[in-house]
N, C-alpha and C positions, 0 to 999 in steps of 0.2 A: 241442545248444545250445552255442555257442562261448563259452568263458570266457577272461577276460583275466587274466594273471598280474600281481599287484601286488607291489612290492618295498617294503622298509622304506626310508625316506628316507635318501639317501646320507650326508648329514651326521650322522644319528642313529647309523648303524652304525659310521661311522668314529670318531665320538666314543666310542661304547661300547667299540670295540677298544683305543683309546689309553688310555682310563680303566682298562680291565682290565689292559693291559700295565704301566702306569706306577704304578697305585695299588692295585688290588684284590689283585694277586698278592703285594703286600708287606705287606698288613694283614689279610687274611682267610685262614682255614684252607682248604687244598686240598680237604679232605673235603666241604666245602659244595658243590663243583661236580663231583663224580663219585660213583658208587657204590663200595663197597669193593672193593679189588684183592685177589685171592686171594694168600695168603702164598706165598712162593717155594717153600716145602717142599711145598705142595699143588699146585703146577703140574707138568704132565706134563714129564718129562725124556726126550727122544727117544733111542732105543736102535736104531740101524740105520736102515733105509729109513723115511722119514717124508713128510709132506705139507707143501707150501709154496704160498703164494699171493702172487703179485706183483701189486700194484695201482697203476695209473697213470691219468692223465687226459690227454686230447688235445683241443686246440682250435687248429687252424691250423698244426699241426706234423706233417702227414702224412709229410713227408720224414724227420724224425727217428724218428717211430713206425715207419717201414719198417726203419730199422736195428735198433731195438730187437726188433721181432718177428722179424726175420731171425736175430737172434742165438740165439733159442730153437730155431729150426729147424736152424741151422748147428752149434750147440753145446748140444744137449738134455741134461738131467741124466740121470745113470744111478744116483744115490744118493738121489734123492727124487722124488715125484710132484708135478709143478708145475701149478698153475692160473694162467693169465694173465688177469687181469681189466683191462679197459680201459674207462673211462667216456668217452663221446663224445656229440655231438649230431648229428642227421641233417642239420642245416643245413650242417655241415662235410663237403661231398660228397667232397672228396679223402681225408679220413680214412676215410669210409664205404667208399670203393673199396679202400683199403688193407686194411681189416678184412675186407671180403668176400673179398679174395684169400687172406688168411692163414686164414680160416675154412675153406678148402678143403684146407689143408695137414694131413696126418695125420703126427704126430710122436709117437714113443714117449715116454711119461711126461709129455706136455704136453696139457693141456686148455684150449681157448680159451673165454673167458667175457667176451664183449663186451657191455657194458651201455649202452643208450642212455638219455640223460637229457635233460630239457628244458635249454635254454641257461641259464636262471636257476639251476638246480641245479648244472650243470656248472661255472659260473663261480665257485661257492664250493666249493672243493676239499674242505673239511671234511665236506660232505654226502655225497659219494661215498665218502670214506674211512670215514665213520661207518657207512654202509650195509654196506660190506665187512667192517668190524670186527664188527658185530653178527650177520652172517649166515654168516661163514666157518666151515668145518669143519676148517681147516688147523691143523697144529701151530704154524706160524710164518707171519707176514705180513711182507712187505717192501713198505712204502709208498714209491713212487718216482715219477719223472717220465719222460715219453716220450723224453727226450734222453739217457737212461742206457742203455748197451749192456752186456749180460751175456755176455761174450766167453768164450774158451776156458778151461774148467776153473772158471769162476766159480761155477756152481751146485753142482758136486761138491765144491769146496773149502769152500763155505758149509756144505754138508751135513755135512762132516767137523768143522767148527768148532762146529756147533750140537749135536753129540752130548753129551747130559747136561746141557745148559745150562738154567737156570731163571730167570735175571734177566729183567726186563721188556723191556729195550731194548738193542740192539747196533747197530753200524755198521761198514762197512768201514774199516780203518785207512788204506788208501791207494787211490787211483784214478789213472787216466790220462786226461788231457784234451787236447783240441785247443787251438790258439790261439783267440782270439775271432774267429769267422768272420763275414765279411760275407754278406749274403743272396745275393750272386751267386757265392759260392764253389761250385765243382763238387760238393762234398759235400752242399750244401743244395739240389740241384736238385729241382724240383717238377713238371716238365713231363712226366716219363716215366710210363709205365704201371706199375702195381704190380708188383713183382718181388722176388726174393730178392737181397739185397746183403750185402756184407761190408766191413770196414774195413781200411785199411793201418795196422796197429798202430804202425809206425814214425813215423807222423805225430802221435803222442800223447806227452806228457811226464808223468812221474810226479810226484804230489803227495800229501802226507799229510793226513789229516783229524784233527780234535781233538774232534768231537762229532757227534751224529746229527742233522744238518740235513736239511731238507726231503725230499730224494729218497733219503735213506740211513737210513731208520728201519726196523729189523728188529725186529718186535714179537712177543712170545710170544702165541700164539693164546688161551690161557686169559685173559690180561689184556685183550686186544682184545674178546673176547666179553663180558667182565664190565663193561667201562666204555665201550665204543665209542670214538669218536674225537671228543673235544670235544663230546660229545653234549648236555651240560647248559649249554653256553655258547651262547646264542641267536645271538650276533653271528656265530658260525661255522657256524650251521645255517640261515641266512637266505638266500634266493635273491637274486641280484644281476643287473644289467643288463649287466655285462661282467666279464672276468677280473680278480680282485682279488689284491693282494699277499698272500701266504700266511702271515700271522702265526700261524695255527693250529698251525703246526709247533712254535713255542716254547711255545705254550699246552699242547700235548699233553705236552711234556717236563716242564712244570711240574706237570701233573696226576699224572704218575707219578713225580715226584721224581727224575728221572734225566736226565743228558745223554748216556746211552748208554755201552756198553763196547765198545772196539775189538776187531775180529776180523781175522785175517790171511786175507783173501779174494783169490783170483786174479781177474784178468780184468774188473775193473770200470772201464768207460770212459764218458766223458761228452763229448758234442758241445757246445762252448760257442759261443754265437751272440750277435751284437750285437742284432739286431732281436727284440724280445720279442712274443710272440703276444698278450699281454693288451692291448697298445696298438693303436689303429687305424693301419693302414699310412699313412705319409707324414703323420701327424698331428703337431702341434707337440710334444706330449709324447713321441711316439715318437722324433722327431729329437733332442730333448734327452736322453732316456734312452740313445739310441744313442751320443751324444757322450760321455756320462758313462762308458758301458761301454768305449768306446775309450780314454779317459784312464786308467781303472782297469787296463786291459790294459798 
């Protein structure tokens, strides 16, 4: 029997998110919205080789996903065992083809973990992140996006930096980014068959970061398993009909009472792009957002 997915009314969920951000976080105790976090002294402090899980979502970004997955093949870790978790939907056939290609690549210390979700669940990123947080067996999780590239020495320098650490949240102190790329830039090609690729690092410029924003959240595994990812905030666990702006990143930092601690990590690259995948191609909102991003650039 065929079932139909129903979504919370858009206005209701949008209202709930803004109410939470602007009012609830200022007047109610955080303990109402999560289970207890293990004390820092009770969390595992890794010593030597350990396990890491990197978690990303992909919808309509098969070109950037190719760069990310290639980086794990080109520059695999030697100081940790990596699980690469990617949430996707079967309707995104280009991403499916990319994942099928990489699933056939055997890489030492790398395990592929590609998880299909319904579009409704994929479009609310907090759902997949919560699934990963609750089920992971890793010592550390890195919640990221598919436009982030883990280049030369990235994972090994991360492994060195995390030795003995017990705080809830860390982030890379610096990253290298492209200019804001238009959709017709050669780097964003989408018409080729899935393949291994690499970047020209000279085309990226260095920038510093001041907090653990969206794609740069490195979370202690004991904390993730204990509280999930915005698990008790219904507005961030509700399916949606299109990709939504990801306010759950800020909510998660509120839940753990931390903006993150910077780490000196090599080889963190990001592909910046004008056209956002969460907006319909050539729609009015897509054109407006693209103009805004060009002006910001």
